[in-house]
C-alpha positions as a Markdown table, in Angstrom:
| # | Residue | x | y | z |
|---|---|---|---|---|
| 1 | Met | -28.3 | 5.0 | 0.7 |
| 2 | Glu | -27.7 | 2.4 | 3.4 |
| 3 | Asn | -27.5 | -0.4 | 0.8 |
| 4 | Glu | -24.8 | 1.7 | -1.1 |
| 5 | Lys | -22.9 | 2.1 | 2.1 |
| 6 | Lys | -23.1 | -1.6 | 2.9 |
| 7 | Ser | -22.0 | -2.6 | -0.6 |
| 8 | Ser | -19.1 | -0.1 | -0.2 |
| 9 | His | -18.0 | -1.6 | 3.1 |
| 10 | Val | -18.3 | -5.2 | 1.5 |
| 11 | Ser | -16.1 | -4.0 | -1.5 |
| 12 | Asp | -13.6 | -2.5 | 0.9 |
| 13 | Met | -13.3 | -5.6 | 3.0 |
| 14 | Gly | -13.1 | -7.8 | -0.2 |
| 15 | Ala | -10.3 | -5.7 | -1.5 |
| 16 | Trp | -8.5 | -5.8 | 1.8 |
| 17 | Ala | -9.0 | -9.6 | 2.4 |
| 18 | Met | -7.7 | -10.3 | -1.3 |
| 19 | Asn | -4.5 | -8.2 | -0.4 |
| 20 | Val | -3.9 | -10.0 | 3.0 |
| 21 | Val | -4.5 | -13.5 | 1.5 |
| 22 | Ser | -2.4 | -13.0 | -1.6 |
| 23 | Ser | 0.4 | -11.2 | 0.2 |
| 24 | Val | 0.7 | -13.8 | 2.8 |
| 25 | Gly | 0.4 | -16.5 | 0.2 |
| 26 | Ile | 3.2 | -15.1 | -1.9 |
| 27 | Ile | 5.6 | -14.8 | 1.1 |
| 28 | Met | 5.0 | -18.5 | 1.9 |
| 29 | Ala | 5.5 | -19.6 | -1.8 |
| 30 | Asn | 8.7 | -17.3 | -2.1 |
| 31 | Lys | 10.0 | -18.8 | 1.3 |
| 32 | Gln | 9.7 | -22.2 | -0.1 |
| 33 | Leu | 11.2 | -21.1 | -3.5 |
| 34 | Met | 14.0 | -19.2 | -2.3 |
| 35 | Ser | 15.2 | -20.8 | 0.9 |
| 36 | Ala | 18.1 | -23.2 | 1.2 |
| 37 | Asn | 15.8 | -26.0 | 2.4 |
| 38 | Gly | 13.5 | -25.3 | -0.7 |
| 39 | Tyr | 14.6 | -24.5 | -4.3 |
| 40 | Ser | 17.4 | -22.0 | -3.5 |
| 41 | Phe | 16.0 | -19.6 | -6.2 |
| 42 | Thr | 18.0 | -16.4 | -5.0 |
| 43 | Phe | 17.0 | -14.1 | -7.7 |
| 44 | Ala | 14.4 | -11.9 | -6.0 |
| 45 | Thr | 14.6 | -8.8 | -8.4 |
| 46 | Thr | 14.3 | -11.0 | -11.5 |
| 47 | Leu | 11.4 | -12.9 | -9.9 |
| 48 | Thr | 9.7 | -9.5 | -9.4 |
| 49 | Gly | 10.2 | -8.9 | -13.0 |
| 50 | Phe | 8.3 | -12.2 | -13.7 |
| 51 | His | 5.6 | -11.0 | -11.5 |
| 52 | Phe | 5.1 | -7.8 | -13.3 |
| 53 | Ala | 5.4 | -9.5 | -16.7 |
| 54 | Val | 2.5 | -11.9 | -15.8 |
| 55 | Thr | 0.6 | -8.9 | -14.5 |
| 56 | Ala | 1.1 | -7.0 | -17.7 |
| 57 | Leu | 0.0 | -10.1 | -19.8 |
| 58 | Val | -3.3 | -10.3 | -17.8 |
| 59 | Gly | -3.8 | -6.6 | -18.3 |
| 60 | Met | -3.4 | -6.9 | -22.1 |
| 61 | Val | -5.7 | -9.9 | -22.3 |
| 62 | Ser | -8.2 | -7.9 | -20.2 |
| 63 | Asn | -8.1 | -4.9 | -22.4 |
| 64 | Ala | -8.3 | -7.0 | -25.7 |
| 65 | Thr | -11.3 | -8.8 | -24.5 |
| 66 | Gly | -13.1 | -5.6 | -23.3 |
| 67 | Leu | -13.2 | -6.7 | -19.5 |
| 68 | Ser | -11.4 | -3.4 | -18.8 |
| 69 | Ser | -11.0 | -0.1 | -20.4 |
| 70 | Ser | -7.8 | 1.9 | -21.2 |
| 71 | Lys | -7.7 | 5.6 | -20.3 |
| 72 | His | -5.0 | 8.0 | -21.3 |
| 73 | Val | -2.2 | 8.7 | -18.8 |
| 74 | Pro | 0.8 | 10.7 | -20.1 |
| 75 | Leu | 3.8 | 8.4 | -20.9 |
| 76 | Trp | 6.3 | 10.6 | -18.8 |
| 77 | Glu | 4.1 | 10.0 | -15.6 |
| 78 | Leu | 4.0 | 6.3 | -16.2 |
| 79 | Ile | 7.8 | 6.2 | -16.7 |
| 80 | Trp | 8.3 | 8.3 | -13.6 |
| 81 | Phe | 6.1 | 6.2 | -11.5 |
| 82 | Ser | 7.8 | 2.9 | -12.7 |
| 83 | Val | 11.3 | 4.3 | -11.9 |
| 84 | Val | 10.1 | 5.1 | -8.4 |
| 85 | Ala | 8.5 | 1.8 | -8.0 |
| 86 | Asn | 11.7 | -0.1 | -9.3 |
| 87 | Met | 13.8 | 2.0 | -6.9 |
| 88 | Ser | 11.5 | 0.8 | -4.2 |
| 89 | Ile | 12.0 | -2.9 | -5.0 |
| 90 | Thr | 15.7 | -2.6 | -5.5 |
| 91 | Gly | 16.2 | -0.5 | -2.4 |
| 92 | Met | 14.3 | -3.1 | -0.3 |
| 93 | Asn | 16.4 | -5.9 | -1.6 |
| 94 | Leu | 19.6 | -4.0 | -1.0 |
| 95 | Ser | 18.5 | -2.9 | 2.5 |
| 96 | Leu | 17.7 | -6.5 | 3.4 |
| 97 | Met | 21.1 | -7.7 | 2.2 |
| 98 | Leu | 23.3 | -4.9 | 3.8 |
| 99 | Asn | 21.4 | -4.5 | 7.0 |
| 100 | Ser | 20.5 | -6.6 | 9.9 |
| 101 | Val | 16.9 | -7.9 | 10.1 |
| 102 | Gly | 16.2 | -5.7 | 13.0 |
| 103 | Phe | 17.3 | -2.5 | 11.2 |
| 104 | Tyr | 15.3 | -3.7 | 8.1 |
| 105 | Gln | 12.2 | -4.0 | 10.1 |
| 106 | Ile | 12.8 | -0.6 | 11.7 |
| 107 | Ser | 13.1 | 1.0 | 8.2 |
| 108 | Lys | 9.9 | -0.6 | 7.2 |
| 109 | Leu | 8.1 | 0.7 | 10.3 |
| 110 | Ser | 9.3 | 4.2 | 9.6 |
| 111 | Met | 7.3 | 4.2 | 6.3 |
| 112 | Ile | 4.1 | 5.1 | 8.3 |
| 113 | Pro | 5.4 | 8.3 | 9.7 |
| 114 | Val | 7.2 | 9.1 | 6.5 |
| 115 | Val | 4.1 | 8.6 | 4.3 |
| 116 | Cys | 2.2 | 11.0 | 7.0 |
| 117 | Val | 4.8 | 13.7 | 6.7 |
| 118 | Met | 4.9 | 13.3 | 2.7 |
| 119 | Glu | 1.1 | 13.4 | 2.4 |
| 120 | Trp | 1.2 | 16.6 | 4.7 |
| 121 | Ile | 3.8 | 18.1 | 2.4 |
| 122 | Leu | 2.3 | 17.2 | -1.0 |
| 123 | His | -1.3 | 17.2 | -0.3 |
| 124 | Asn | -1.6 | 19.2 | 2.8 |
| 125 | Lys | -3.3 | 16.3 | 4.6 |
| 126 | Arg | -3.7 | 16.5 | 8.4 |
| 127 | Tyr | -4.5 | 13.8 | 10.9 |
| 128 | Ser | -6.6 | 13.8 | 14.1 |
| 129 | Lys | -5.1 | 12.9 | 17.5 |
| 130 | Glu | -6.7 | 9.6 | 17.7 |
| 131 | Val | -5.2 | 8.5 | 14.3 |
| 132 | Lys | -1.7 | 9.6 | 15.6 |
| 133 | Ile | -2.1 | 7.6 | 18.8 |
| 134 | Ala | -3.2 | 4.6 | 16.8 |
| 135 | Val | -0.3 | 4.8 | 14.5 |
| 136 | Val | 2.2 | 5.0 | 17.4 |
| 137 | Val | 0.4 | 2.0 | 19.0 |
| 138 | Val | 0.8 | 0.0 | 15.8 |
| 139 | Val | 4.4 | 0.9 | 15.3 |
| 140 | Ile | 5.3 | -0.1 | 18.8 |
| 141 | Gly | 3.5 | -3.4 | 18.6 |
| 142 | Val | 5.0 | -4.5 | 15.3 |
| 143 | Gly | 8.4 | -3.2 | 16.5 |
| 144 | Val | 8.2 | -5.3 | 19.7 |
| 145 | Cys | 7.3 | -8.6 | 17.7 |
| 146 | Thr | 9.6 | -8.2 | 14.8 |
| 147 | Val | 12.8 | -6.1 | 15.7 |
| 148 | Thr | 15.6 | -8.1 | 17.1 |
| 149 | Asp | 19.4 | -7.2 | 16.6 |
| 150 | Val | 20.0 | -3.7 | 15.1 |
| 151 | Lys | 23.2 | -3.1 | 13.4 |
| 152 | Val | 23.7 | -0.2 | 11.0 |
| 153 | Asn | 26.3 | 0.6 | 8.3 |
| 154 | Ala | 26.6 | 3.6 | 5.9 |
| 155 | Lys | 25.8 | 1.7 | 2.8 |
| 156 | Gly | 22.8 | -0.1 | 4.3 |
| 157 | Phe | 21.5 | 3.1 | 5.9 |
| 158 | Ile | 21.6 | 4.9 | 2.4 |
| 159 | Cys | 19.8 | 1.9 | 0.8 |
| 160 | Ala | 17.2 | 1.9 | 3.6 |
| 161 | Cys | 16.6 | 5.6 | 3.1 |
| 162 | Val | 16.2 | 5.3 | -0.7 |
| 163 | Ala | 13.9 | 2.3 | -0.2 |
| 164 | Val | 11.7 | 4.0 | 2.4 |
| 165 | Leu | 11.3 | 7.3 | 0.5 |
| 166 | Ser | 10.7 | 5.7 | -2.8 |
| 167 | Thr | 8.1 | 3.2 | -1.4 |
| 168 | Ser | 6.2 | 5.9 | 0.4 |
| 169 | Leu | 6.2 | 8.0 | -2.6 |
| 170 | Gln | 5.0 | 5.3 | -4.9 |
| 171 | Gln | 2.1 | 4.4 | -2.5 |
| 172 | Ile | 1.0 | 8.0 | -2.5 |
| 173 | Ser | 1.4 | 8.3 | -6.2 |
| 174 | Ile | -1.0 | 5.3 | -6.8 |
| 175 | Gly | -3.8 | 7.2 | -5.1 |
| 176 | Ser | -3.1 | 10.6 | -6.7 |
| 177 | Leu | -2.7 | 9.2 | -10.2 |
| 178 | Gln | -6.1 | 7.4 | -9.9 |
| 179 | Lys | -7.8 | 10.6 | -8.8 |
| 180 | Lys | -6.0 | 12.8 | -11.2 |
| 181 | Tyr | -6.9 | 10.7 | -14.4 |
| 182 | Ser | -10.1 | 9.1 | -13.1 |
| 183 | Ile | -8.6 | 5.8 | -13.8 |
| 184 | Gly | -9.3 | 2.5 | -12.1 |
| 185 | Ser | -6.7 | 0.6 | -10.1 |
| 186 | Phe | -6.5 | -2.3 | -12.6 |
| 187 | Glu | -6.2 | 0.1 | -15.6 |
| 188 | Leu | -3.4 | 2.1 | -13.9 |
| 189 | Leu | -1.6 | -1.3 | -13.1 |
| 190 | Ser | -2.0 | -2.6 | -16.7 |
| 191 | Lys | -0.2 | 0.6 | -17.9 |
| 192 | Thr | 2.8 | 0.6 | -15.4 |
| 193 | Ala | 3.3 | -3.2 | -15.3 |
| 194 | Pro | 4.9 | -3.6 | -18.7 |
| 195 | Ile | 7.4 | -0.8 | -18.1 |
| 196 | Gln | 8.3 | -2.2 | -14.8 |
| 197 | Ala | 8.5 | -5.7 | -16.2 |
| 198 | Cys | 10.9 | -4.8 | -19.1 |
| 199 | Ser | 13.3 | -2.7 | -16.8 |
| 200 | Leu | 13.4 | -5.4 | -14.1 |
| 201 | Leu | 13.9 | -8.2 | -16.4 |
| 202 | Val | 16.8 | -6.3 | -18.0 |
| 203 | Leu | 18.4 | -5.1 | -14.8 |
| 204 | Gly | 17.2 | -7.8 | -12.4 |
| 205 | Pro | 19.8 | -10.5 | -13.2 |
| 206 | Phe | 22.6 | -8.0 | -12.6 |
| 207 | Cys | 21.2 | -6.8 | -9.4 |
| 208 | Asp | 20.7 | -10.4 | -8.2 |
| 209 | Tyr | 24.2 | -11.2 | -9.1 |
| 210 | Tyr | 25.6 | -8.4 | -6.9 |
| 211 | Leu | 23.2 | -9.5 | -4.1 |
| 212 | Ser | 23.8 | -13.2 | -4.2 |
| 213 | Gly | 26.8 | -13.9 | -6.4 |
| 214 | Asn | 24.9 | -16.4 | -8.5 |
| 215 | Leu | 24.1 | -16.1 | -12.2 |
| 216 | Leu | 20.5 | -16.7 | -13.3 |
| 217 | Leu | 21.7 | -18.7 | -16.3 |
| 218 | Asp | 23.5 | -21.3 | -14.0 |
| 219 | Tyr | 20.4 | -22.0 | -12.1 |
| 220 | Lys | 19.0 | -25.6 | -12.7 |
| 221 | Tyr | 15.2 | -25.5 | -13.0 |
| 222 | Thr | 13.2 | -28.5 | -11.7 |
| 223 | Tyr | 9.5 | -29.0 | -11.9 |
| 224 | Gly | 9.0 | -28.0 | -8.3 |
| 225 | Ala | 10.9 | -24.7 | -8.7 |
| 226 | Ile | 8.8 | -24.0 | -11.9 |
| 227 | Phe | 5.7 | -24.7 | -10.1 |
| 228 | Phe | 6.5 | -22.3 | -7.3 |
| 229 | Ile | 7.7 | -19.6 | -9.9 |
| 230 | Leu | 4.1 | -19.9 | -11.6 |
| 231 | Leu | 2.5 | -19.9 | -8.2 |
| 232 | Ser | 4.3 | -16.9 | -7.0 |
| 233 | Cys | 3.5 | -15.0 | -10.4 |
| 234 | Ser | -0.2 | -16.0 | -10.0 |
| 235 | Leu | -0.4 | -14.7 | -6.4 |
| 236 | Ala | 1.5 | -11.5 | -7.5 |
| 237 | Val | -1.2 | -10.6 | -9.9 |
| 238 | Phe | -3.8 | -10.6 | -7.1 |
| 239 | Cys | -1.4 | -8.9 | -4.8 |
| 240 | Asn | -0.6 | -6.1 | -7.2 |
| 241 | Val | -4.3 | -5.6 | -8.1 |
| 242 | Ser | -5.5 | -5.5 | -4.6 |
| 243 | Gln | -2.6 | -3.2 | -3.5 |
| 244 | Tyr | -3.8 | -0.6 | -6.1 |
| 245 | Leu | -7.4 | -1.3 | -5.1 |
| 246 | Cys | -6.6 | -0.7 | -1.3 |
| 247 | Ile | -4.7 | 2.5 | -1.8 |
| 248 | Gly | -7.4 | 3.7 | -4.2 |
| 249 | Arg | -10.1 | 3.0 | -1.8 |
| 250 | Phe | -8.3 | 4.0 | 1.5 |
| 251 | Ser | -5.1 | 6.0 | 1.7 |
| 252 | Ala | -1.4 | 5.2 | 1.7 |
| 253 | Val | -1.2 | 5.6 | 5.5 |
| 254 | Ser | -4.2 | 3.2 | 6.0 |
| 255 | Phe | -2.6 | 0.7 | 3.6 |
| 256 | Gln | 0.7 | 0.9 | 5.7 |
| 257 | Val | -1.1 | 0.6 | 9.1 |
| 258 | Leu | -3.5 | -2.2 | 8.1 |
| 259 | Gly | -0.7 | -3.9 | 6.2 |
| 260 | His | 1.0 | -4.9 | 9.3 |
| 261 | Met | -1.8 | -7.3 | 9.8 |
| 262 | Lys | 0.1 | -9.3 | 7.2 |
| 263 | Thr | 3.3 | -9.2 | 9.4 |
| 264 | Val | 1.2 | -10.8 | 12.2 |
| 265 | Cys | -0.2 | -13.5 | 9.8 |
| 266 | Val | 3.2 | -14.2 | 8.4 |
| 267 | Leu | 4.6 | -14.8 | 12.0 |
| 268 | Thr | 1.7 | -17.0 | 12.8 |
| 269 | Leu | 2.0 | -19.1 | 9.7 |
| 270 | Gly | 5.7 | -19.3 | 10.0 |
| 271 | Trp | 5.3 | -20.8 | 13.4 |
| 272 | Leu | 2.5 | -23.2 | 12.2 |
| 273 | Leu | 4.0 | -24.3 | 8.9 |
| 274 | Phe | 7.8 | -23.8 | 9.2 |
| 275 | Glu | 8.3 | -24.3 | 12.9 |
| 276 | Ser | 9.6 | -20.8 | 13.5 |
| 277 | Ala | 10.1 | -19.7 | 17.1 |
| 278 | Leu | 7.3 | -17.8 | 18.6 |
| 279 | Thr | 8.2 | -16.2 | 21.9 |
| 280 | Phe | 6.2 | -14.4 | 24.5 |
| 281 | Lys | 7.7 | -11.1 | 23.1 |
| 282 | Asn | 6.3 | -12.0 | 19.7 |
| 283 | Ile | 2.8 | -12.7 | 21.1 |
| 284 | Leu | 2.8 | -9.5 | 23.1 |
| 285 | Gly | 3.8 | -7.5 | 20.2 |
| 286 | Met | 1.1 | -9.0 | 17.9 |
| 287 | Leu | -1.5 | -8.3 | 20.4 |
| 288 | Val | -0.4 | -4.6 | 20.8 |
| 289 | Ala | -0.3 | -4.3 | 17.0 |
| 290 | Ile | -3.7 | -5.7 | 16.7 |
| 291 | Ala | -5.1 | -3.4 | 19.3 |
| 292 | Gly | -3.5 | -0.5 | 17.4 |
| 293 | Met | -5.1 | -1.5 | 14.1 |
| 294 | Val | -8.5 | -1.7 | 16.0 |
| 295 | Ile | -8.0 | 1.8 | 17.4 |
| 296 | Tyr | -6.9 | 3.1 | 14.0 |
| 297 | Ser | -10.0 | 1.7 | 12.3 |
| 298 | Trp | -12.1 | 3.3 | 14.9 |
| 299 | Ala | -10.3 | 6.6 | 14.6 |
| 300 | Val | -10.7 | 6.8 | 10.9 |
| 301 | Glu | -14.4 | 6.0 | 11.2 |
| 302 | Val | -14.8 | 8.8 | 13.7 |
| 303 | Glu | -12.9 | 11.2 | 11.5 |
| 304 | Lys | -15.2 | 10.3 | 8.4 |
| 305 | Gln | -18.3 | 10.8 | 10.5 |
| 306 | Ser | -17.0 | 14.3 | 11.8 |
| 307 | Asn | -16.2 | 15.3 | 8.2 |
| 308 | Thr | -19.6 | 14.3 | 6.9 |
| 309 | Lys | -21.4 | 16.0 | 9.7 |
| 310 | Ser | -19.4 | 19.3 | 9.6 |
| 311 | Pro | -20.8 | 20.5 | 6.2 |
| 312 | His | -24.4 | 19.9 | 7.3 |
| 313 | Ala | -23.7 | 21.6 | 10.6 |
| 314 | Ser | -22.3 | 24.6 | 8.7 |
| 315 | Lys | -25.3 | 24.8 | 6.3 |
| 316 | Asn | -27.8 | 24.7 | 9.2 |
| 317 | Ser | -26.1 | 27.2 | 11.5 |
| 318 | Leu | -26.1 | 30.8 | 10.4 |
| 319 | Thr | -24.1 | 33.7 | 12.0 |
| 320 | Glu | -25.8 | 36.8 | 13.3 |
| 321 | Glu | -24.4 | 38.8 | 10.3 |
| 322 | Glu | -26.0 | 36.2 | 7.8 |
| 323 | Leu | -29.3 | 36.3 | 9.8 |
| 324 | Arg | -29.5 | 40.1 | 9.7 |
| 325 | Leu | -28.8 | 40.1 | 5.9 |
| 326 | Leu | -31.4 | 37.4 | 5.4 |
| 327 | Lys | -33.9 | 39.4 | 7.4 |
| 328 | Glu | -33.2 | 42.6 | 5.5 |
| 329 | Gly | -33.6 | 40.7 | 2.2 |
| 330 | Ile | -37.0 | 39.3 | 3.4 |
| 331 | Glu | -38.2 | 42.8 | 4.4 |
| 332 | Lys | -36.9 | 44.3 | 1.2 |
| 333 | Ser | -38.8 | 41.6 | -0.9 |
| 334 | Asp | -42.0 | 42.3 | 1.1 |
| 335 | Val | -41.8 | 46.1 | 0.3 |
| 336 | Glu | -41.1 | 45.3 | -3.3 |
| 337 | Val | -44.0 | 43.0 | -3.5 |
| 338 | Gly | -46.3 | 45.6 | -1.6 |
| 339 | Gln | -45.3 | 48.4 | -4.1 |
| 340 | Ser | -46.2 | 46.1 | -7.1 |
| 341 | Lys | -49.4 | 45.3 | -5.6 |
| 342 | Ala | -50.2 | 49.0 | -5.1 |
């Protein structure tokens, strides 16, 4: 039993480490690919379509070679999930374009309470006081180190609301679909990736033209740009797989809370590799966020232990009424046994 728990913890840590490393890596690769000092590839939505196309190809190869199995999931649920996921991607891109960086970061931070409320509404899930406190600490810490100027406009606010709601619903749906159809994370991803790839590759260039004013056909590809596109797509496979793994193993709230560790890593690597400014405010916010993540991990562990202990306690503790009925049953069985002997 202890060995199973240890292997489970190792698997959880492995999934989480893969998500952090691949997510931070893809951000660094995309920064080099899309920045003006890099290769100026400003087609974010189309690039996401490339990501899902490569992920779908990996899934097809895996199914064809027998490395993974394919379970049945209704097509309408896959299409519905893909629409929500694509709304999340497009909404995030539009929110970043139309809003200030400060308001964009606030909208991302709001996903944690939104996920909590949606899980409470959809799945009647409740959280302990310790978990709520940890979530507040994480939000404050990440807010301090990332939020700068905050400017709001009507279009940007609507896009941010759509992005937050669709992203939260997508992350909740990943876990619920895996449980509902007893399907693995990679199997679910291999079913949804082709639908998302097709729709994003068709609509992506139009969306990117609206965002940047540049046409995909006018872009001049260099060997460096092609290399970073392929690197970004490769990292996206690990990022997508690990995201589904993490949400399947943990929960959407845990994924959001611990996901802010990536924000801390990105800020630190930006300071080390790209000479980004790192102020005392950033450092203070990162320390508060890390403290909140530690508190959250502790609170979730305490909640798990209390949930596992409570059924045993209820089994071992009988009420007075149950004791009385049990006593009467024993006495009655003794009488019946005595009568049969007689």
